[in-house]
N, C-alpha and C positions, 0 to 999 in steps of 0.2 A: 504494500500500500504506500503510495507516494505521500509526501508530507503535506501537499496542497489539496488533497482530496477530502471529500466528506460523503456521508451516506445520504442517498436520495431514495425515497420510497414514494411511489405514486400508486394510490389505491382508488379503484372505482367500485361501484356496487357489485359488479360482476367478477372482478378479479384483482389480483395484485398486478398492476399494469407494468410497473418497472421497479426494480430494486437493484441497487449497485452503488459503486464508488464513482463519483464524478468530480470534475475540476470546477465546473460552473453549471448553473441551472438558470435559464431565462424563462420568464413567463409574464403573462399580462394579468394585472390586477385591476380592480375598479379604480385605483389611484394612478394607474399607468404601468408601463413596462418596468420590470425589475430584473436585475442580474444578481445572482447570489454566488458568492465565493465562500470558502472556508472562513470561519471566524466572523461571519456576518452578525450584526447586532440581532438579538432575538426579536422576532416580529411575527405577528399573525396577520394575514391579509386575505381578502375575499378575491377569488379568481374571477376574471372576466373571460368570455370566449376569446380564444387566441391560439397562436402557435407557440408551443413550448420548445425550447432548444436544450438538449441534454448534451453537455460537453464531456465526453469521456476522454480518456488519455489519448486515444488514437483517432477518434472520430466525433462527429456531432450528429446526433439523432434528432429528428423533428417529430412532433406529435401534436394533434389537436386536443386541447383541453377546454371543456365546456363547463363552466361554473364549478364552484366548490370553494375550498379553503387551502391555504398554504401556511404551514407552521415552520418557522425558521429558527433553528437553534445554532450554536456555534459550530458544531460538527455533524449536524443532522438536519435534513429537510424532509418533511412529510407533507404530501399533497393528498387531499381527499377531494377527488374530482367526481362530479356528477357523470361526466362522460370523458373517456380518454381513448383516443384512436391513433393507431399508427397510420402512416400514409397509405400503405397497401390495404388497409381495412376500410378506406373511405370510398364510397360510391360517388365519384366526381360528378357524374351526370345528374344524380339525384340532388347533390348539393347545389349544383348550378340551377336546377329547376326551383329549389327552395329559395335561392337568392332572388330569382326573377319574381316569384310569387310575393316575397316580402317587400321587394322594391315597388311592385305594383300596388300593394296594400298601402304603403307609405305615401305614394303619389296620389292615390285616390282621395284621401282626406275625407272619407265619409264619416259621419257622426258616430256610427256604430263600430268603426274600426278601432281596435285596441292598439294604439300606436306603440306603447311600450312592448307589447308582445311581438308586434311586427318588427320592431327595431332589434329585439333580442334574436329573433329568427334570422334576420339579416346578418347579425354579428356571428351567429353560429355557422351559417352557411359559408360566410367569407373565411372564417377560421379553418373550416374543413378544406375549402378550395386551396387556401394558402399552404396548408400542411401537406397537401397531396402533390403540390408542384415539385418538380425535380430540381 
């Protein structure tokens, strides 16, 4: 184990999505993008839909994280994600269709449209599309 690594664990309701030693972890929170290195100040944050980047010793892995929480300790980070998907698990066509539907709902501005729900659907679809890009 290298001196600059810390333990990362990403858990979704269906599985332990990721568990290992990493150099850096990047994710999107409701307060903005955050990059985490070993010895980060302890913090708990709410995840926002986005692309997470897991920096391992030799590579960087991408994943879509949709909602949840991240708990940061000095040598350990735990993510409790509502949804966590690797790029090869994402149906890009379906995500693109969801993006189009959400954009259409937001542009219609009908009184019965739940704008917050449509906005969140748009963010989720964009996160999936971005994570699936090569």
